[in-house]
C-alpha positions, 0 to 999 in steps of 0.5 A, a space after each residue: 235498315 231500310 226496307 229495301 235492304 231488309 228485302 236484299 238482305 232476306 234474299 241473300 242466300 239464294 243470291 250467294 248460290 247463283 252468284 257461285 253457279 254462275 262463277 263456277 261455269 264463267 271459271 270452268 269457260 276460262 279454264 277450258 280456253 286457256 292453253 294447256 288448261 292450266 290446273 295449278 299455279 307451277 303450270 301457270 309459272 311454267 306458262 309465264 316463263 314461256 311467254 318469253 322476255 318482254 311479253 309477260 303473262 297476264 291473268 285474269 278474272 273469269 267472272 271479272 275480265 277487267 281484274 287482270 295481274 301479272 301474279 300467277 297467284 292473284 286473286 280477283 279482289 271482287 269474288 276472291 276467284 283465282 286468276 287464269 292465264 289470258 289465252 294467246 290467240 297466236 298473234 290475232 292482230 293480225 288476222 282481217 277479222 277476230 278469231 277465237 280459238 277454244 276447246 272442245 269443253 269450252 265451246 260446249 260451256 259456250 253452247 254454241 250450235 252450228 248449221 251449214 250454209 247450203 243451197 235450199 229449193 226455190 221456195 221459203 216458208 213464213 211463219 205469221 201470226 193472225 186471226 179468223 174471221 167471216 168471209 166478207 163476201 159470205 155475209 147476208 143481211 136480213 134487212 126490213 123492207 118496210 117499217 113495222 114491229 118484231 111481234 116474235 123473235 125465233 133467233 135467240 142469239 148470237 152464233 146460232 146456227 140456221 139452215 135456209 128457210 128457217 123462221 127467225 121472227 114474225 114481222 107486223 107491217 102496216 104497209 104489209 097489211 094494206 098492200 094485202 087487203 089490196 091484193 084480195 081486192 084484186 082478186 075479187 074485182 077481178 081488175 081492181 081500180 080502174 086502170 086495170 091492175 093486175 093480180 101479179 101487179 099486186 103480189 110484186 108489190 107485197 114482195 118488194 116490202 119483203 112478204 114471203 111467198 107464203 104469206 102470199 099464197 095464204 092470203 089468196 087462199 083463205 081470203 083474210 090477211 093474217 096479221 103478221 108474216 113470218 121472216 125467214 132465212 135467206 141463207 145457212 150459216 151462223 148469226 153473227 148479229 141481231 140488230 131487232 129484238 121482241 117490240 123492237 120498231 123497225 124502219 125501212 132499210 135497217 138490218 134486222 139480222 146478219 147471217 155469216 156463211 162459215 164454209 169458208 173463212 178468212 185468215 187474217 195475218 199480220 207480216 211485218 215489213 220486211 217479210 211482205 216482199 216474198 208473198 204473193 197472191 195465190 202462194 199455198 198457206 197451211 193454218 193450224 191453231 191451238 185448238 186442234 193441235 197437229 192438224 192443218 187447214 189448206 188455203 191461200 193467200 187472196 189479198 196483200 194489204 197495199 197499206 201499212 199499219 201506222 201502229 203495228 208497222 205490219 201488213 195485212 195478209 189475208 188467206 182463203 181457208 175451206 171450213 166445210 165442218 165449220 171448226 175454224 171460228 171468227 176470233 179464233 188465234 191462229 198461225 199461217 204458214 207460207 210456202 212457195 213450192 218448187 216447180 221441180 218435179 223429177 230428181 233432175 230437176 231438183 238438182 237443177 233447182 238446188 244448182 240455181 237456188 239461193 245460197 242461204 243461212 238461218 236468220 239467226 246466224 247473222 249479227 246485224 250490225 247497222 249497215 254491216 251482217 257479221 257471221 261466225 264460221 266454225 273451223 276444226 283445229 288440232 285443240 278444238 274450234 276455230 270461230 271466225 268473224 267473216 263479213 257477209 252480203 245478205 239480201 232481203 229476208 225469206 222467212 227463217 233464212 237470209 240469202 247469202 250474196 257474197 262472203 260464205 260458201 256451200 257447206 261452211 258452218 256457221 254460229 246459229 246460237 252462242 254467237 253473242 257469247 263468242 262475242 263476250 268471250 272476245 271481249 274478255 280477252 280485250 279482242 274487238 266485238 259487237 260489245 266493244 267495236 273496234 276496227 272491225 265491228 264499227 256500226 256507224 259514221 265517224 260521229 265522236 259523240 251522238 249522244 253530245 249532239 243530240 243532248 244539245 237539243 234544246 227540249 223546245 226544238 226537237 221536232 215533235 214526230 221525232 219525240 214521239 217515235 223515240 218515246 214509243 220506242 222507249 215504251 216498248 223497250 219498258 214492256 220488253 224488260 218488264 217481260 223479261 223480269 217476268 221470265 215471259 218470252 212470248 211478250 218479250 219478244 213481241 216486244 223487241 220486235 215492235 221497238 225494232 219496227 219503231 226504231 226503224 221508222 222514227 222520222 229524223 227529217 227535221 233534226 238539224 244535220 249534225 243532230 241527224 247524223 248523230 241519230 243515224 249512229 244511234 239507230 245503227 247501235 239499236 238495230 243489231 241488237 234488237 235484230 238479234 232479240 227478233 231471231 231469238 228462241 228463248 229467254 237466253 237469247 233476248 237477254 244476250 243482247 240486252 246489254 248493247 241497247 243501255 248506251 243508246 238508250 241512255 241518250 233517248 232517255 235523256 230526250 224523252 226526258 227533257 221533252 216529256 218531263 218524266 224521270 227514267 231510272 237505270 238499273 245495273 247487275 252484277 251478275 251479268 259476264 261483264 259484271 256490269 249489265 245495265 237497264 232502264 225502267 220507268 220506276 225505282 223498284 228493281 225488276 232485274 231484266 237478266 235474273 228474271 224470278 229467280 234474282 228479281 230484284 239483284 242489282 242497284 238503281 239511279 235516275 237517269 240524269 240528263 
């Protein structure tokens, strides 16, 4: 027995228990969606006879929907479960879009959540992440104005608070000492050297060399030249940098200490390209930090970077935030919420603003399938609910919502959670879905086999920019599956977002016409699932669309393998709703992204062969 077989055998009790639990849930959904909730085989026989001549009832396994039979007493050859009747959707082929009819219990098991399409005031909110920085306009550099040495350092460390006029260091400067002696000569002789140099001119020379007023007055009052002068802080704040320590030889123009006034700070936020269109200078913002739960710091947008970060594919948005008590500290991670307030002041103004406001839906509602956007609309029925697929035209995303240009009416309920479960149920029933596009959910141009066109590319003929982009997208995908295997939502969500940005920005301009058309089809197949992942609020929401990435990524993996000479592995999990959930990873040690720590080593794995 191999080491891997030993591990899988040792983990079998947990595997079987989880498999049984999942099978029960899927079985209940199958039962709940079946007409009449058939409870015994006699009822199944009645249903079969009611189907009519030439329209024999089909039974299927809720766990493995590809296992079907016309025998009502049959069981699944894979898991042994009783087969359940294939539901009749009242001739759905006559519908313009897919329709799923389920009972209330089935809807509950599917975990469907809905929200109304509604009109909102002229504002949108946007949550962004970022960090605190010192306001560059409030930085003060204490600079050496003449060559010298640091005799004693009073500012002990960075981030030490200092007040205006506080002693920072004792400085010995030969140039200052010489100028002080000349000042005493001018004082004693009245005019100094021939030419009539005045006392004020001697003082001004010392000031230009960096000597403070107290030092000049001491020289004139005592008639002696002190060895050193005291360097004092020109502003209140915190020390952000110390470039000179005791014994340090300072050159003219060299910075000794930097002081930052943190009574007002900058917050640098990162916004994705599709979020930038609604951000304007002057927009109000509220900043929150984990260090101060429940508190918000008011600020406003002061600057929007005109360039996009080439690596992150984000745009920097800078806020100015008042910080009189200094609690927001440079380097602190924060969240910024940007919003546009409504101009409505009275109830009548509010009503008028709402009439003119756009119709919006939550960003988690639409299934983005390349050039199309589809939502599931919930409608009541006598036996439960009907979920109808609906083509919608969307405007640019506004924070957490999409404006709807056409396809929905105000008040209609759209599915905001569970759309991919509805999609899976449609697949079980052999209906068109995102996973099996068919005529309703076409995702690309008429390309017979995009993989064939791309695989036909010679490794040496793959443009460098295209190879770099696809390789980066695959790396983000590996990070995504690794984070899902670790049950780390934050890391997985960030990886999915970065992958989506990378896929959208891949440079295919130097591909041949056939390869370019093929890549466009593959790109569109990746766009929808990645958009759904970006909208996900938990691990389940990230895992639901994962299977849809498999086939287009296998194509990319073969390209990367040939171009870079690396090996990619493909895992298979029998515990997903389809029974054949796939994923890719850069090594052959199974780390199941669908199950995470619950069943980390569930499945099988083999190399992806170009």
